N, C-alpha and C positions, 0 to 999 in steps of 0.2 A: 411386447408391451404397447398398450394403447398410446398413440403419439401425445395426447394431452397429459396423460399420466406421466409420461417420460419427461415432458417439459417441466411440469410442476416438481417432480422429484429432483431433476437436475438443478433447478434454481434453488429448491429448498436445501439441498446438500451444500451448495455454495454459501447460502445465507448462514448456515450453521458455523462456518469458518469465522464469521464476524465476532464470535464469542471466544475465539482463541487469540489473545493479544499477540501482536507481532510488530515488526518495524513499521508496516503501513499504518497501523493504528496510532503508534506513538508519534510518528512524523506529523500526521494531521492534527493530533492533540496538541503537540508542542507549538506548531505553527499558529493554531487557533488561539492558544493562550497568550503567545508572545506578540502576535501581529493582528489578531482580530479575525472576525468571521469571514470576511472576503478572502483574505490570504489563505485561511483554512480550507474554504471551499475550492479555491483554485488548486491548492495542493491535492485535495481529494479528487479532483477531476483528473489530475495527473496520474494518481494511483488507479483510477477507474480505467484510464487509457491502457495502463499496463495489464490490468485484468482482461480488457477487451482483446489485446494482442495475444496474450498467452492462451486465453480460452479459445480464440479463433484458431490458433496453431493446433491446439489439441483437438478441436471439434472437426476440423476439416483435414486431418491427417498429415499436417505439415510439421508436427512436433519433432520428427526425425532430424530436421535441420539443426536442432539443438541437442536432443538426447543422444544421437549417434555420433555427434562430432565432439569428442571429449575435450579437445583443445578449446573449442568455442565455449563449451559448457563451463570449463574452468576459468576462461578469460572473463566471462560475464560475471562470475562470482567474485573474482579478484578486483576487477575494475569497480563493480558495484559496491563491494565491501569497502573499498578505499573511499568512495564517495560518502557512504554512510559514516565511516570513521571521521571524515572531515566534518560532517554535520554534527556528530556527537561531540567533537572537540569544540565546535562553535557553542553548543549548548552548555558545555562545562565551563567555558570562558565567559559566558554572558554575565555582565555586571548588573547587580540589582539597581533598579531605578526607584525613585519615590513613588508611593502608591498612586498619587494623582497622575503622574506621567505614565505609569504602567497601564492604567485604566484607559488612557487616551492615546496610547502609543500609535503613531501613524505607521502605515506600511512604508518601509524604507527601501523596498526592492521592487523592480518591475514585475508585472504579473507572471512573465515567462520564467522568472527565477523560481517562484513557488511551484509553478506547473512542472518545471523540470525536476525539482526536488521530489515531487510526488511520483512522477513517472519513473525516474531512475531508482527510487526506493523500491518500487514494485518490480521493475524489470531486473533489478540487481539479484533477485533470487530466481534463477531459471528452474528451480525445482517446482515452482508454481505450475509450470506446464505439465509436469509429471502428475501433480495433484489433479489437474483438470482431466488428464487422460484417465486416471483411475475413476473419476466420477463418470465420465462418458462411457467407459467400458461396462459400467453397471446399469446405466440408465438408457443408453442409446445402442443401436445395432445397425448393421448394414441395411436393414429393412426400414429403418426410421426415415421418413420422407425429409427431403431437404428443407421444406418449409418449417418442419418441426424443429430441426437443428437450428435454423435461423432464429426462430422464436425463443429457443432455449438460450441462444447467445445473447439476444436482445434482453432477455430476462436477467441474465448474469450482469450485463453492463448496467442496466437500469437499477438493479438492486444495489450494485456497487456505488453508483452515484448517489442514490438516496441515503445509503448508510454514511458515506463520507460527509454529505451535507448535514445530516443529523448530528454527527460528531462535532462538526464545525460550529453549528448553532449552539449545541449544548455547552461546549467549552469556551464559547465567547460570551455567554450570558454574564451580565454585570456581577451577579453574586459569585459566580465561579471565578471571574477574573479578579474580584476583590480578594478572594481567598488565595489566588495565585500571586497577587501583588504582595501579600503578607509573607508568602513562603517561596517567592520566585527563585531565590538562590538555591534552596534545597530541591525544589521541583525541577528546575532546569538541569541540575546535576544528576538527579535520579533518572530522568528521561534520557539524558546524555549517556549515562552508564548503560542503560538498557539497550539503547540503539547501538552504542559501541560494542556491546556483547554480541549483538546480531552481526555487526560488521566483522569482528574478529572471527566469528564462526564461519561466515562466508569465505573470508580470505583463507582461513585454514583448510576448509574443504576444497577450495579451488587449487591451492598449492599441492595438497596431498593427492588430488586426482590426476595431476600431471604425471 
């Protein structure tokens, strides 16, 4: 396959995953709604870091560190699932605030807390590296030059960052946050339940794999 074609196909297949809602999306959305655009962007950058690490492992043949070590694979799922469960619990317990306060809610945590949440949310699902392996097995080969692999990796990271920034911007718009302010109790609980479901699934898979 032509190197440029391989790069475009690799990044394109990754971009298609943006339309399959998962924990990464809901964490960025919830953070943007509750704490504003800056917090959402920082959380999104944490998610992009997870994409960068897992795609790098898959791209340069180091994925066996995770996929062939069942105990590590399971431990990542259990620990990551527990963290997501804690995040979901926080969303479920979040108390509604007056609309004016919700719209002007300040960021009440240091930037690294949001960044850590995004990174752990992405890294908590080690099956992501299997997804990248499946993409690369179709689009790349042993004959693909290193520069093309590096460009594909850069494309994945850049598109991940752009998507998370877009989400943060969209869900921190005044009109969107006004709607959230009116329904924040229900919205926080729905998002909390969804993230909690992902967490329970990860923990269950981690325990059953042992």
